ZALUM-977030 format. One record per residue (C-alpha): residue number from 0; residue in one letter; x, y, z. Coordinates in Angstrom, 2 decimals, padded with zeros to 5 digits. Each point is the difference from the previous one (the first is absolute). Layout:
N
<atom seq="NUM" type="A" X="X" Y="Y" Z="Z"/>
...
end
This chain:
79
<atom seq="0" type="M" X="-017.77" Y="-002.29" Z="015.58"/>
<atom seq="1" type="R" X="002.46" Y="-002.87" Z="000.25"/>
<atom seq="2" type="L" X="-001.58" Y="-003.69" Z="-000.77"/>
<atom seq="3" type="D" X="001.24" Y="-001.18" Z="003.06"/>
<atom seq="4" type="K" X="-001.00" Y="002.77" Z="002.13"/>
<atom seq="5" type="F" X="-003.52" Y="-000.06" Z="-001.57"/>
<atom seq="6" type="L" X="000.15" Y="-003.47" Z="001.14"/>
<atom seq="7" type="K" X="000.89" Y="000.75" Z="003.60"/>
<atom seq="8" type="V" X="-002.48" Y="003.14" Z="000.66"/>
<atom seq="9" type="S" X="-003.01" Y="-002.33" Z="-002.03"/>
<atom seq="10" type="R" X="000.88" Y="-002.73" Z="003.06"/>
<atom seq="11" type="L" X="-000.02" Y="-002.64" Z="-003.14"/>
<atom seq="12" type="I" X="003.41" Y="-000.86" Z="001.10"/>
<atom seq="13" type="K" X="000.75" Y="000.84" Z="003.83"/>
<atom seq="14" type="R" X="004.13" Y="001.15" Z="-000.54"/>
<atom seq="15" type="R" X="001.41" Y="002.00" Z="-002.51"/>
<atom seq="16" type="T" X="003.00" Y="-002.42" Z="-000.13"/>
<atom seq="17" type="V" X="-002.13" Y="-003.24" Z="-000.78"/>
<atom seq="18" type="A" X="-002.09" Y="002.27" Z="-002.57"/>
<atom seq="19" type="N" X="003.73" Y="000.64" Z="-001.78"/>
<atom seq="20" type="E" X="000.93" Y="-003.27" Z="000.43"/>
<atom seq="21" type="A" X="-003.19" Y="-001.30" Z="-001.96"/>
<atom seq="22" type="C" X="000.60" Y="002.37" Z="-002.67"/>
<atom seq="23" type="D" X="004.05" Y="-001.13" Z="-000.20"/>
<atom seq="24" type="A" X="-001.32" Y="-003.58" Z="-000.25"/>
<atom seq="25" type="E" X="-002.91" Y="000.86" Z="-003.18"/>
<atom seq="26" type="K" X="-003.22" Y="-000.99" Z="002.80"/>
<atom seq="27" type="I" X="-001.14" Y="003.67" Z="-000.78"/>
<atom seq="28" type="S" X="-001.38" Y="001.13" Z="-003.73"/>
<atom seq="29" type="V" X="-001.58" Y="003.14" Z="-001.08"/>
<atom seq="30" type="N" X="-002.30" Y="000.15" Z="-002.77"/>
<atom seq="31" type="G" X="000.90" Y="-003.20" Z="-001.51"/>
<atom seq="32" type="R" X="003.91" Y="000.43" Z="000.45"/>
<atom seq="33" type="V" X="002.45" Y="-000.95" Z="002.93"/>
<atom seq="34" type="A" X="000.89" Y="003.55" Z="001.71"/>
<atom seq="35" type="R" X="002.78" Y="001.30" Z="002.14"/>
<atom seq="36" type="A" X="-000.06" Y="001.27" Z="003.73"/>
<atom seq="37" type="S" X="000.51" Y="003.12" Z="-001.75"/>
<atom seq="38" type="Y" X="-002.77" Y="000.16" Z="-001.99"/>
<atom seq="39" type="D" X="-002.18" Y="003.15" Z="-000.05"/>
<atom seq="40" type="V" X="-003.65" Y="-001.23" Z="001.12"/>
<atom seq="41" type="K" X="-003.20" Y="001.87" Z="-001.54"/>
<atom seq="42" type="V" X="-003.44" Y="-000.11" Z="000.22"/>
<atom seq="43" type="N" X="-001.88" Y="-002.29" Z="-002.12"/>
<atom seq="44" type="D" X="003.46" Y="-002.48" Z="-000.11"/>
<atom seq="45" type="I" X="-001.15" Y="-003.55" Z="000.10"/>
<atom seq="46" type="I" X="002.71" Y="-001.58" Z="003.21"/>
<atom seq="47" type="E" X="000.34" Y="-004.02" Z="-000.52"/>
<atom seq="48" type="I" X="001.47" Y="-001.28" Z="003.52"/>
<atom seq="49" type="N" X="001.46" Y="-003.79" Z="-000.58"/>
<atom seq="50" type="M" X="000.92" Y="-000.95" Z="003.62"/>
<atom seq="51" type="G" X="-001.74" Y="-003.19" Z="001.77"/>
<atom seq="52" type="K" X="-002.36" Y="-002.25" Z="-001.00"/>
<atom seq="53" type="T" X="-002.90" Y="002.53" Z="-001.84"/>
<atom seq="54" type="P" X="001.32" Y="002.55" Z="-002.35"/>
<atom seq="55" type="L" X="-001.53" Y="003.82" Z="000.96"/>
<atom seq="56" type="K" X="-001.30" Y="002.51" Z="-002.54"/>
<atom seq="57" type="V" X="-000.86" Y="003.47" Z="000.72"/>
<atom seq="58" type="K" X="-000.71" Y="003.12" Z="-001.42"/>
<atom seq="59" type="V" X="001.74" Y="003.24" Z="001.07"/>
<atom seq="60" type="L" X="-002.99" Y="002.73" Z="001.01"/>
<atom seq="61" type="K" X="002.05" Y="002.77" Z="001.71"/>
<atom seq="62" type="V" X="004.04" Y="000.50" Z="001.06"/>
<atom seq="63" type="A" X="000.62" Y="001.47" Z="003.35"/>
<atom seq="64" type="E" X="003.43" Y="000.32" Z="001.82"/>
<atom seq="65" type="T" X="-001.52" Y="-000.78" Z="003.29"/>
<atom seq="66" type="V" X="-003.30" Y="-001.88" Z="000.84"/>
<atom seq="67" type="G" X="-001.91" Y="-001.08" Z="003.31"/>
<atom seq="68" type="K" X="-000.39" Y="-003.69" Z="000.58"/>
<atom seq="69" type="D" X="-003.88" Y="000.72" Z="-000.62"/>
<atom seq="70" type="G" X="001.07" Y="001.88" Z="-003.29"/>
<atom seq="71" type="A" X="001.99" Y="-002.58" Z="-001.55"/>
<atom seq="72" type="S" X="-002.23" Y="-001.68" Z="-001.64"/>
<atom seq="73" type="E" X="-001.69" Y="003.12" Z="-001.81"/>
<atom seq="74" type="L" X="003.49" Y="-000.30" Z="-001.86"/>
<atom seq="75" type="Y" X="-000.89" Y="-002.61" Z="-002.37"/>
<atom seq="76" type="E" X="-002.58" Y="-002.75" Z="-000.80"/>
<atom seq="77" type="V" X="-000.17" Y="-003.53" Z="-000.66"/>
<atom seq="78" type="V" X="-000.33" Y="-001.03" Z="-003.72"/>
end
């Protein structure tokens, strides 16, 4: 699954376009490297989001195309 779509499905970022713009602005890194929106997210990837005052670092636990609001937090764990 693409990085921008994963960020939207997991509700880490509200909209896919915002996720895409954050990737273009180099505010998203995966496993210590700046990632493009087209990056293929895999289980155990560490995603770091540097938007706002405090950076957020999460580990991907599961990749799913669609998830309900309650299940979104099961896709990742905060590191």
